[in-house]
KEKE-873450 format. One line per 4 residues: number of its first residue (from 1); for each residue x, y, z of N, C-alpha, C. Coordinates in Angstrom, 3 decimals. Layout:
<recs>
NUM	X,Y,Z,X,Y,Z,X,Y,Z | ...
</recs>
This chain:
<recs>
1	1.853,-14.090,26.565,2.655,-13.007,25.989,2.503,-13.007,24.473 | 2.322,-11.830,23.888,2.146,-11.747,22.443,3.491,-11.878,21.734 | 3.419,-12.237,20.474,4.608,-12.371,19.643,4.818,-11.101,18.827 | 5.995,-10.982,18.248,6.327,-9.778,17.499,5.981,-9.921,16.019
5	5.750,-8.770,15.376,5.356,-8.707,13.965,6.263,-7.715,13.255 | 6.566,-7.986,11.989,7.131,-6.965,11.118,6.280,-6.898,9.854 | 5.940,-5.683,9.468,5.154,-5.434,8.266,6.073,-4.936,7.165 | 5.933,-5.516,5.990,6.791,-5.166,4.861,5.958,-4.546,3.745
9	6.217,-3.278,3.460,5.607,-2.624,2.302,6.464,-2.961,1.085 | 5.983,-3.854,0.245,6.773,-4.344,-0.871,7.242,-3.249,-1.812 | 8.404,-3.514,-2.462,8.990,-2.589,-3.444,9.380,-1.272,-2.749 | 9.358,-0.148,-3.465,9.727,1.137,-2.881,10.899,1.789,-3.580
13	10.950,3.105,-3.524,12.049,3.857,-4.113,12.148,3.655,-5.611 | 13.307,3.192,-6.068,13.531,2.990,-7.504,12.803,1.775,-8.051 | 12.212,0.973,-7.180,11.453,-0.214,-7.587,9.964,0.065,-7.372 | 9.228,0.453,-8.433,7.825,0.827,-8.258,6.878,-0.352,-8.107
17	7.335,-1.558,-8.461,6.431,-2.697,-8.476,5.493,-2.622,-9.661 | 4.309,-3.163,-9.504,3.304,-3.143,-10.568,2.672,-1.756,-10.670 | 1.871,-1.558,-11.712,1.165,-0.285,-11.861,-0.135,-0.500,-12.609 | -1.055,0.411,-12.394,-2.329,0.359,-13.092,-3.099,1.647,-12.915
21	-3.589,2.218,-14.016,-4.447,3.395,-13.993,-3.807,4.555,-13.222 | -2.503,4.736,-13.421,-1.801,5.858,-12.810,-1.358,5.646,-11.378 | -1.570,4.452,-10.828,-1.177,4.160,-9.449,-0.001,3.186,-9.465 | 1.019,3.473,-8.660,2.153,2.577,-8.500,1.920,1.670,-7.301
25	2.247,0.406,-7.473,2.051,-0.562,-6.391,2.767,-0.137,-5.115 | 3.986,0.375,-5.236,4.762,0.718,-4.042,4.013,1.712,-3.150 | 3.206,2.596,-3.770,2.476,3.599,-2.992,1.335,2.971,-2.207 | 0.582,2.087,-2.856,-0.498,1.401,-2.135,0.072,0.477,-1.061
29	1.188,-0.183,-1.366,1.821,-1.052,-0.367,2.176,-0.257,0.888 | 2.765,0.919,0.685,3.168,1.733,1.831,1.957,2.285,2.573 | 0.966,2.709,1.836,-0.232,3.281,2.449,-0.920,2.279,3.374 | -1.116,1.058,2.896,-1.828,0.071,3.715,-0.956,-0.391,4.877
33	0.356,-0.460,4.654,1.274,-0.914,5.697,1.364,0.097,6.836 | 1.466,1.387,6.511,1.541,2.405,7.559,0.263,2.452,8.390 | -0.873,2.266,7.730,-2.131,2.226,8.474,-2.144,1.030,9.428 | -1.769,-0.141,8.930,-1.754,-1.338,9.764,-0.792,-1.176,10.939
37	0.349,-0.550,10.682,1.347,-0.341,11.738,0.776,0.515,12.868 | 0.169,1.643,12.521,-0.362,2.537,13.548,-1.490,1.887,14.322 | -2.354,1.161,13.633,-3.465,0.479,14.308,-2.948,-0.614,15.242 | -1.982,-1.394,14.790,-1.446,-2.459,15.635,-0.723,-1.889,16.848
41	-0.045,-0.760,16.665,0.576,-0.068,17.796,-0.481,0.335,18.823 | -1.574,0.896,18.324,-2.659,1.315,19.208,-3.250,0.139,19.970 | -3.260,-1.028,19.346,-3.830,-2.223,19.969,-2.843,-2.913,20.915 | -1.617,-2.412,20.959,-0.635,-2.938,21.903,0.285,-4.002,21.350
45	0.305,-4.168,20.038,1.156,-5.185,19.432,2.607,-4.719,19.375 | 3.518,-5.669,19.409,4.942,-5.410,19.199,5.171,-5.490,17.689 | 5.088,-4.331,17.017,5.070,-4.297,15.555,6.172,-3.392,15.025 | 6.736,-3.781,13.883,7.868,-3.077,13.288,7.667,-2.972,11.777
49	8.528,-2.186,11.107,8.417,-1.949,9.669,9.751,-2.189,8.979 | 9.694,-2.690,7.733,10.908,-2.730,6.920,11.175,-1.358,6.304 | 10.120,-0.615,5.969,10.286,0.759,5.480,9.073,1.583,5.892 | 9.300,2.864,6.192,8.218,3.754,6.589,8.075,4.932,5.631
53	8.759,4.850,4.490,8.705,5.912,3.480,9.059,5.293,2.125 | 9.127,6.144,1.113,9.435,5.665,-0.236,10.933,5.419,-0.352 | 11.348,4.245,0.083,12.756,3.905,0.238,13.111,2.706,-0.636 | 14.248,2.785,-1.317,14.752,1.641,-2.077,15.417,0.649,-1.125
57	14.973,-0.604,-1.154,15.585,-1.665,-0.367,16.001,-2.797,-1.298 | 17.283,-3.079,-1.366,17.739,-4.258,-2.092,17.303,-5.499,-1.328 | 17.254,-6.632,-2.009,16.782,-7.862,-1.369,17.532,-8.156,-0.072 | 18.861,-8.010,-0.106,19.653,-8.336,1.076,19.343,-7.387,2.230
61	19.049,-6.121,1.928,18.701,-5.165,2.971,17.349,-5.497,3.594 | 16.382,-5.840,2.743,15.044,-6.164,3.242,15.092,-7.400,4.126 | 15.780,-8.422,3.657,15.879,-9.670,4.411,16.576,-9.442,5.751 | 17.623,-8.600,5.742,18.372,-8.344,6.974,17.507,-7.697,8.056
65	16.455,-7.021,7.647,15.563,-6.366,8.606,14.510,-7.319,9.170 | 14.466,-8.534,8.640,13.417,-9.484,9.007,13.963,-10.761,9.637 | 14.964,-11.350,9.037,15.394,-12.723,9.313,15.594,-13.019,10.791 | 14.816,-13.984,11.278,14.923,-14.535,12.636,14.686,-13.522,13.753
69	14.177,-12.337,13.420,14.000,-11.301,14.439,12.562,-11.174,14.935 | 11.606,-11.722,14.192,10.192,-11.583,14.519,9.474,-12.909,14.319 | 8.354,-13.045,14.997,7.578,-14.282,14.845,6.889,-14.331,13.482 | 6.363,-13.178,13.054,5.554,-13.133,11.833,5.947,-11.929,10.987
73	5.978,-12.135,9.675,6.134,-11.039,8.719,4.992,-11.105,7.715 | 4.335,-9.975,7.499,3.341,-9.860,6.430,3.895,-8.891,5.397 | 4.044,-9.382,4.173,4.562,-8.566,3.073,3.407,-8.173,2.167 | 3.153,-6.872,2.059,1.979,-6.353,1.354,2.284,-6.035,-0.109
77	1.395,-6.510,-0.999,1.589,-6.339,-2.439,0.254,-6.246,-3.167 | 0.335,-5.722,-4.402,-0.752,-5.855,-5.380,-0.181,-6.522,-6.621 | -0.989,-7.329,-7.264,-0.608,-8.070,-8.458,-0.824,-7.245,-9.721 | -0.283,-7.723,-10.829,-0.610,-7.213,-12.164,-0.302,-8.318,-13.158
81	-1.092,-8.354,-14.227,-0.829,-9.357,-15.263,-1.227,-8.827,-16.631 | -2.463,-9.088,-17.020,-2.899,-8.703,-18.369,-4.146,-7.838,-18.378 | -4.507,-7.317,-17.207,-5.711,-6.503,-17.108,-6.980,-7.304,-16.924 | -6.913,-8.597,-17.149,-8.092,-9.449,-17.027,-8.095,-10.258,-15.735
85	-6.920,-10.720,-15.322,-6.830,-11.510,-14.090,-7.220,-10.648,-12.900 | -7.852,-11.261,-11.896,-8.244,-10.511,-10.716,-8.357,-11.438,-9.513 | -8.452,-10.828,-8.352,-8.677,-11.590,-7.142,-7.503,-11.565,-6.172 | -7.771,-12.048,-4.977,-6.832,-12.043,-3.854,-6.005,-13.321,-3.861
89	-4.708,-13.169,-3.592,-3.821,-14.319,-3.407,-3.078,-14.149,-2.085 | -2.885,-15.257,-1.384,-2.056,-15.253,-0.175,-1.076,-16.413,-0.300 | 0.201,-16.110,-0.111,1.264,-17.089,-0.325,1.949,-17.387,1.002 | 2.044,-18.656,1.347,2.723,-19.061,2.572,3.945,-19.899,2.230
93	4.868,-20.010,3.156,6.066,-20.809,2.956,5.703,-22.283,2.849 | 6.497,-23.016,2.093,6.305,-24.462,1.987,6.524,-25.131,3.342 | 7.234,-24.445,4.230,7.529,-25.008,5.549,6.494,-24.618,6.610 | 5.530,-23.801,6.253,4.514,-23.341,7.211,3.179,-24.015,6.936
97	2.415,-24.202,7.987,1.048,-24.684,7.811,0.229,-23.576,7.131 | -0.738,-23.934,6.312,-1.481,-22.917,5.559,-2.549,-22.178,6.358 | -2.744,-22.538,7.623,-3.885,-22.017,8.381,-3.904,-20.492,8.452 | -2.751,-19.868,8.720,-2.705,-18.407,8.839,-3.020,-17.755,7.496
101	-2.419,-18.258,6.437,-2.679,-17.718,5.097,-4.152,-17.887,4.717 | -4.726,-18.999,5.065,-6.141,-19.253,4.757,-7.048,-18.306,5.535 | -6.682,-18.038,6.795,-7.481,-17.108,7.601,-7.404,-15.702,7.028 | -6.211,-15.264,6.633,-6.056,-13.952,6.000,-6.919,-13.844,4.745
105	-6.852,-14.868,3.913,-7.608,-14.856,2.658,-9.105,-14.797,2.907 | -9.581,-15.587,3.846,-11.016,-15.623,4.153,-11.504,-14.267,4.643 | -10.720,-13.638,5.523,-11.119,-12.330,6.054,-11.080,-11.256,4.968 | -10.075,-11.313,4.096,-9.963,-10.330,3.024,-11.122,-10.443,2.031
109	-11.482,-11.638,1.686,-12.606,-11.838,0.769,-13.885,-11.286,1.379 | -14.102,-11.567,2.646,-15.303,-11.088,3.329,-15.317,-9.560,3.413 | -14.158,-8.961,3.674,-14.082,-7.511,3.861,-14.218,-6.743,2.559 | -13.691,-7.293,1.460,-13.626,-6.560,0.197,-14.647,-7.005,-0.833
113	-15.166,-8.229,-0.665,-16.059,-8.836,-1.656,-15.341,-9.128,-2.981 | -14.009,-9.107,-2.982,-13.250,-9.539,-4.141,-13.155,-11.060,-4.140 | -12.979,-11.671,-5.303,-12.865,-13.127,-5.338,-11.514,-13.595,-4.802 | -11.504,-14.819,-4.289,-10.251,-15.450,-3.886,-9.675,-16.184,-5.087
117	-8.467,-15.818,-5.476,-7.816,-16.493,-6.587,-7.153,-17.780,-6.115 | -6.378,-17.685,-5.052,-5.755,-18.895,-4.496,-4.979,-18.583,-3.225 | -4.828,-19.602,-2.387,-3.892,-19.617,-1.264,-2.911,-20.727,-1.589 | -1.608,-20.422,-1.599,-0.672,-21.428,-2.106,0.740,-21.187,-1.601
121	1.602,-22.166,-1.832,3.036,-22.023,-1.667,3.674,-22.390,-3.004 | 4.884,-21.895,-3.239,5.570,-22.173,-4.501,7.024,-22.503,-4.214 | 7.531,-23.518,-4.879,8.915,-23.939,-4.660,9.743,-23.809,-5.926 | 11.055,-23.587,-5.746,11.986,-23.578,-6.882,12.593,-24.958,-7.085
125	12.596,-25.738,-6.023,12.927,-27.159,-6.054,12.352,-27.746,-4.778 | 12.213,-29.064,-4.673,11.553,-29.641,-3.499,12.110,-29.122,-2.178 | 11.201,-28.580,-1.349,11.582,-28.109,-0.026,12.211,-26.738,0.031 | 12.294,-26.030,-1.113,12.931,-24.711,-1.150,11.933,-23.695,-1.709
129	11.598,-22.685,-0.900,10.633,-21.676,-1.326,11.123,-20.910,-2.549 | 10.196,-20.589,-3.439,10.498,-19.819,-4.643,10.746,-18.349,-4.318 | 9.935,-17.765,-3.448,10.017,-16.337,-3.153,11.084,-16.076,-2.085 | 11.985,-15.134,-2.367,13.103,-14.889,-1.459,12.630,-14.430,-0.084
133	11.477,-13.766,-0.035,10.952,-13.303,1.249,10.628,-14.462,2.183 | 10.388,-15.617,1.632,10.149,-16.798,2.454,11.373,-17.702,2.529 | 12.131,-17.719,1.455,13.323,-18.585,1.400,14.432,-18.087,2.322 | 14.535,-16.752,2.502,15.700,-16.180,3.173,15.410,-15.531,4.526
137	14.171,-15.604,5.007,13.842,-14.906,6.269,13.888,-15.834,7.493 | 14.458,-16.993,7.336,14.737,-17.854,8.477,13.510,-18.354,9.210 | 13.544,-18.224,10.537,12.458,-18.745,11.374,11.245,-17.824,11.406 | 11.379,-16.626,10.885,10.229,-15.719,10.808,9.226,-16.274,9.809
141	7.990,-16.437,10.239,6.941,-16.958,9.345,6.456,-15.816,8.443 | 6.834,-15.859,7.188,6.519,-14.783,6.256,5.380,-15.174,5.330 | 4.367,-14.317,5.300,3.220,-14.503,4.411,3.173,-13.317,3.456 | 2.975,-13.596,2.184,2.877,-12.555,1.159,1.414,-12.400,0.760
145	0.896,-11.183,0.851,-0.485,-10.908,0.456,-0.491,-10.125,-0.847 | -1.235,-10.616,-1.808,-1.532,-9.883,-3.043,-3.009,-9.490,-2.944 | -3.277,-8.220,-2.657,-4.628,-7.771,-2.332,-5.571,-7.774,-3.534 | -5.034,-7.891,-4.706,-5.828,-7.860,-5.922,-4.924,-7.472,-7.072
149	-5.518,-7.258,-8.244,-4.744,-6.894,-9.432,-4.915,-5.406,-9.710 | -3.828,-4.665,-9.557,-3.861,-3.214,-9.695,-4.190,-2.791,-11.118 | -3.956,-3.686,-12.095,-4.233,-3.365,-13.500,-5.578,-3.900,-13.977 | -6.358,-4.485,-13.062,-7.713,-4.921,-13.388,-8.693,-3.839,-12.942
153	-9.540,-3.385,-13.839,-10.374,-2.221,-13.544,-11.294,-2.468,-12.347 | -11.824,-3.680,-12.211,-12.747,-3.962,-11.101,-12.023,-3.990,-9.769 | -10.903,-4.704,-9.707,-10.115,-4.737,-8.474,-9.622,-3.337,-8.120 | -9.120,-2.620,-9.122,-8.565,-1.289,-8.893,-9.620,-0.327,-8.342
157	-10.775,-0.316,-8.974,-11.834,0.591,-8.531,-12.308,0.253,-7.128 | -12.280,-1.034,-6.776,-12.672,-1.421,-5.418,-11.775,-0.738,-4.393 | -10.460,-0.727,-4.651,-9.532,-0.159,-3.683,-9.443,1.356,-3.745 | -10.035,1.966,-4.760,-10.148,3.418,-4.763,-11.183,3.895,-3.748
161	-12.046,2.977,-3.321,-13.035,3.303,-2.295,-12.366,3.205,-0.923 | -12.340,4.312,-0.217,-11.659,4.359,1.078,-12.141,3.266,2.014 | -13.465,3.021,2.018,-13.996,2.033,2.957,-13.506,0.630,2.642 | -13.301,0.315,1.369,-12.802,-1.011,0.983,-11.317,-1.123,1.314
165	-10.558,-0.094,0.994,-9.112,-0.113,1.253,-8.835,-0.379,2.731 | -9.533,0.344,3.601,-9.262,0.185,5.032,-9.959,-1.032,5.635 | -11.005,-1.508,4.993,-11.601,-2.771,5.428,-10.617,-3.914,5.191 | -9.907,-3.868,4.055,-8.874,-4.866,3.774,-7.759,-4.782,4.809
169	-7.338,-3.556,5.113,-6.287,-3.364,6.117,-6.717,-3.925,7.468 | -7.954,-3.657,7.858,-8.467,-4.135,9.141,-8.589,-5.652,9.174 | -8.936,-6.255,8.037,-9.039,-7.718,7.977,-7.696,-8.354,8.321 | -6.630,-7.779,7.801,-5.291,-8.300,8.088,-4.916,-8.041,9.547
173	-5.242,-6.870,10.047,-4.963,-6.539,11.448,-5.658,-7.527,12.385 | -6.915,-7.803,12.106,-7.672,-8.725,12.967,-7.070,-10.128,12.940 | -6.687,-10.589,11.747,-6.066,-11.900,11.627,-4.727,-11.956,12.361 | -3.933,-10.888,12.238,-2.652,-10.828,12.936,-2.827,-10.830,14.448
177	-3.814,-10.094,14.929,-4.072,-10.067,16.373,-4.394,-11.464,16.895 | -5.196,-12.186,16.146,-5.518,-13.554,16.541,-4.272,-14.430,16.512 | -3.432,-14.221,15.521,-2.217,-15.020,15.353,-1.242,-14.836,16.506 | -1.081,-13.595,16.976,-0.042,-13.312,17.966,-0.578,-13.131,19.389
181	-1.903,-13.218,19.550,-2.467,-13.148,20.889,-2.680,-11.758,21.435 | -3.088,-10.832,20.568,-3.412,-9.463,20.987,-4.914,-9.248,20.813 | -5.566,-8.645,21.799,-7.004,-8.398,21.711,-7.290,-7.383,20.607 | -8.229,-7.721,19.723,-8.589,-6.831,18.616,-9.860,-6.059,18.951
185	-9.888,-4.794,18.562,-11.112,-4.004,18.640,-11.199,-3.148,17.385 | -12.425,-2.962,16.895,-12.622,-2.190,15.672,-12.318,-0.724,15.917 | -11.816,-0.029,14.890,-11.520,1.397,15.061,-12.774,2.229,14.977 | -12.743,3.383,15.632,-13.782,4.361,15.403,-13.560,4.948,14.007
189	-14.638,5.349,13.367,-14.500,5.937,12.030,-13.577,7.135,12.059 | -13.756,7.992,13.088,-12.904,9.168,13.198,-11.463,8.775,13.446 | -11.271,7.676,14.168,-9.923,7.191,14.420,-9.233,6.777,13.146 | -9.965,6.079,12.262,-9.400,5.658,10.984,-9.004,6.862,10.156
193	-9.853,7.880,10.144,-9.557,9.080,9.377,-8.329,9.784,9.935 | -8.236,9.805,11.258,-7.085,10.457,11.888,-5.796,9.752,11.515 | -5.815,8.411,11.559,-4.624,7.651,11.188,-4.243,7.931,9.750 | -5.220,7.925,8.860,-4.944,8.176,7.444,-4.340,9.571,7.258
197	-4.895,10.567,7.932,-4.386,11.934,7.793,-2.957,12.050,8.300 | -2.666,11.381,9.419,-1.316,11.423,9.967,-0.319,10.794,9.007 | -0.739,9.698,8.368,0.123,9.017,7.400,0.405,9.922,6.213 | -0.644,10.584,5.705,-0.479,11.472,4.558,0.457,12.635,4.897
201	0.262,13.236,6.068,1.089,14.372,6.471,2.549,13.959,6.545 | 2.823,12.809,7.138,4.198,12.335,7.262,4.799,12.041,5.902 | 4.014,11.414,5.040,4.534,10.980,3.738,4.962,12.154,2.875 | 4.172,13.234,2.865,4.432,14.337,1.937,5.046,15.577,2.589
205	5.318,15.488,3.881,5.888,16.630,4.583,7.205,17.067,3.941 | 7.308,18.372,3.607,8.526,18.928,3.050,8.764,18.633,1.579 | 7.783,18.025,0.913,7.964,17.663,-0.493,7.253,18.654,-1.416 | 7.802,18.805,-2.622,7.218,19.685,-3.620,6.947,18.908,-4.894
209	6.049,19.444,-5.699,5.663,18.800,-6.956,6.204,19.595,-8.135 | 6.735,18.871,-9.134,7.256,19.495,-10.352,6.711,18.750,-11.561 | 6.278,19.499,-12.554,5.817,18.904,-13.804,7.006,18.543,-14.683 | 6.985,17.324,-15.243,7.990,16.987,-16.248,7.312,16.682,-17.591
213	6.087,17.210,-17.734,5.322,17.085,-18.976,5.751,18.182,-19.949 | 5.940,17.809,-21.210,6.435,18.771,-22.195,5.424,19.872,-22.539 | 4.147,19.590,-22.325,3.123,20.575,-22.642,2.601,21.290,-21.412 | 1.388,21.837,-21.533,0.735,22.505,-20.405,-0.061,21.489,-19.605
217	0.130,21.510,-18.290,-0.531,20.561,-17.401,-1.579,21.302,-16.568 | -2.805,20.868,-16.668,-3.899,21.575,-15.989,-3.904,21.297,-14.482 | -4.308,22.304,-13.712,-4.605,22.065,-12.295,-5.967,22.668,-11.976 | -6.589,22.147,-10.914,-8.016,22.344,-10.687,-8.288,22.977,-9.321
221	-9.464,23.587,-9.216,-9.874,24.213,-7.960,-10.412,23.204,-6.954 | -10.742,22.000,-7.415,-11.253,20.942,-6.544,-10.919,19.595,-7.168 | -11.099,18.487,-6.446,-10.802,17.172,-7.026,-11.727,16.914,-8.222 | -11.195,17.019,-9.417,-12.028,16.970,-10.620,-11.152,16.810,-11.847
225	-11.757,16.271,-12.909,-11.111,16.255,-14.221,-11.903,17.116,-15.218 | -12.894,17.838,-14.721,-13.793,18.597,-15.579,-13.152,19.910,-16.044 | -13.423,20.270,-17.295,-12.892,21.522,-17.851,-13.305,22.733,-17.024 | -14.535,22.726,-16.524,-15.067,23.872,-15.790,-14.330,24.129,-14.473
229	-13.608,23.130,-13.977,-12.914,23.278,-12.698,-11.432,23.595,-12.860 | -10.982,23.757,-14.122,-9.581,24.101,-14.362,-9.309,25.531,-13.904 | -8.256,25.722,-13.113,-7.885,27.068,-12.664,-6.748,27.633,-13.513 | -5.807,26.759,-13.910,-4.663,27.232,-14.671,-3.801,26.087,-15.158
233	-2.573,26.415,-15.566,-1.672,25.437,-16.150,-0.265,25.621,-15.594 | 0.486,24.530,-15.546,1.916,24.614,-15.286,2.644,24.000,-16.473 | 3.833,24.479,-16.739,4.650,23.931,-17.813,5.811,23.146,-17.215 | 6.592,22.521,-18.067,7.703,21.673,-17.618,8.653,22.458,-16.722
237	8.940,21.877,-15.547,9.825,22.540,-14.586,9.099,23.364,-13.550 | 7.830,23.705,-13.826,7.024,24.437,-12.857,6.270,23.459,-11.952 | 5.719,23.990,-10.863,4.965,23.116,-9.971,4.459,23.842,-8.751 | 4.415,23.129,-7.630,3.898,23.670,-6.379,4.868,23.347,-5.251
241	5.081,24.282,-4.317,6.075,24.077,-3.268,5.635,23.144,-2.138 | 4.325,22.887,-2.056,3.823,22.065,-0.942,2.842,21.010,-1.453 | 3.108,19.758,-1.086,2.192,18.652,-1.380,1.537,18.234,-0.075 | 0.216,18.186,-0.060,-0.517,17.878,1.166,-0.924,16.412,1.253
245	-1.493,15.887,0.176,-1.961,14.499,0.192,-2.301,14.052,-1.217 | -2.511,12.750,-1.364,-2.971,12.185,-2.627,-4.416,11.738,-2.431 | -5.269,12.044,-3.411,-6.687,11.703,-3.293,-7.141,10.970,-4.548 | -8.147,10.131,-4.394,-8.745,9.418,-5.516,-9.775,10.314,-6.196
249	-9.701,10.373,-7.523,-10.649,11.173,-8.308,-11.069,10.329,-9.500 | -12.300,9.825,-9.458,-12.756,8.919,-10.510,-11.883,7.689,-10.565 | -11.346,7.385,-11.750,-10.487,6.223,-11.914,-9.004,6.577,-11.787 | -8.719,7.813,-11.400,-7.338,8.239,-11.248,-7.075,8.843,-9.884
253	-5.919,9.481,-9.743,-5.555,10.121,-8.479,-4.980,11.505,-8.761 | -5.131,12.377,-7.775,-4.577,13.723,-7.856,-3.859,14.054,-6.554 | -2.899,14.982,-6.655,-2.285,15.543,-5.462,-3.024,16.818,-5.067 | -3.285,16.942,-3.789,-3.761,18.199,-3.239,-2.515,19.009,-2.906
257	-2.386,20.189,-3.518,-1.158,20.973,-3.390,-1.476,22.392,-2.927 | -0.446,23.096,-2.519,-0.605,24.480,-2.073,0.455,25.333,-2.767 | 0.033,26.511,-3.239,1.014,27.409,-3.860,1.684,28.291,-2.804 | 2.578,29.182,-3.228,3.354,29.994,-2.289,2.493,30.973,-1.499
261	1.273,31.232,-1.976,0.359,32.135,-1.281,-0.611,31.393,-0.366 | -0.452,30.066,-0.298,-1.288,29.266,0.586,-2.602,28.807,-0.021 | -2.793,29.038,-1.329,-4.028,28.615,-1.974,-3.902,27.176,-2.427 | -4.974,26.385,-2.228,-4.923,24.957,-2.524,-5.528,24.639,-3.878
265	-4.893,23.675,-4.574,-5.342,23.202,-5.870,-5.175,21.691,-5.946 | -5.623,21.136,-7.068,-5.500,19.700,-7.308,-4.911,19.482,-8.698 | -3.976,18.528,-8.785,-3.288,18.261,-10.040,-3.019,16.765,-10.150 | -2.933,16.270,-11.363,-2.739,14.834,-11.557,-1.578,14.293,-10.717
269	-1.753,13.073,-10.221,-0.688,12.403,-9.471,0.036,11.365,-10.326 | -0.273,11.331,-11.601,0.371,10.347,-12.476,1.865,10.620,-12.587 | 2.717,9.605,-12.321,4.159,9.805,-12.457,4.599,10.018,-13.904 | 3.676,9.800,-14.838,3.973,10.106,-16.231,4.151,11.608,-16.423
273	3.444,12.399,-15.617,3.415,13.848,-15.795,4.117,14.646,-14.700 | 4.123,14.137,-13.474,4.695,14.913,-12.368,5.592,14.046,-11.499 | 6.438,14.719,-10.740,7.257,14.032,-9.744,7.167,14.793,-8.428 | 7.299,14.062,-7.338,7.260,14.640,-5.998,8.555,14.273,-5.297
277	9.221,15.286,-4.756,10.488,15.019,-4.075,10.751,16.074,-2.993
</recs>
């Protein structure tokens, strides 16, 4: 019989986590977690989520959704430091054997070609875990994954590539399947795309975009930052009634949006300039 899993998309809501090059950690955490959840469901795993949307969870709320209720918890994160540090980290409880964390790290390195920074545990005093996700989740074996440094240009650009992002997600799925006794099979390419599209539709359904930039904000006819592709401008308080998805464009991201007449455009996804609600 397989064991149960809970996936934790770190941060969320009013807590953005780390950031780099216009991307908030909470968004990548949720994106990879929702993909892993749907894939594990398809594979027959007993899998659950701490959050399935951009939701603020206080520490006590997050812990209450995990503690002693599942065999394994994987908490998804990206690191940030000084723009120079890079690589994958996997953190296990001081009370757990490192084998699962080591397997996750090995698979992630192979899938992404990013360097391994370390696999480790950290204590606040002898025998007491430093991280609350491990200190307070009881008998649930909680592992924290830092997929890379969101503020490091090399790590960041790696995860802007769809194939790398989902290869990392699959590496964790495969390791989890081995851990809990569920047969793993690779996804079809079309299947991966379908899962991603379903996640995007759910995430942005019913949401609109508004500019909070004091000047004129350009929007484009296609995913681009080029002057030749500019269609028009929005000013502060203006925006688009429908948000379809977020896409990677060069070293940044844009929202694919639709106006009231059903015409589609692309506009920066930087929270410095726009908000989605």
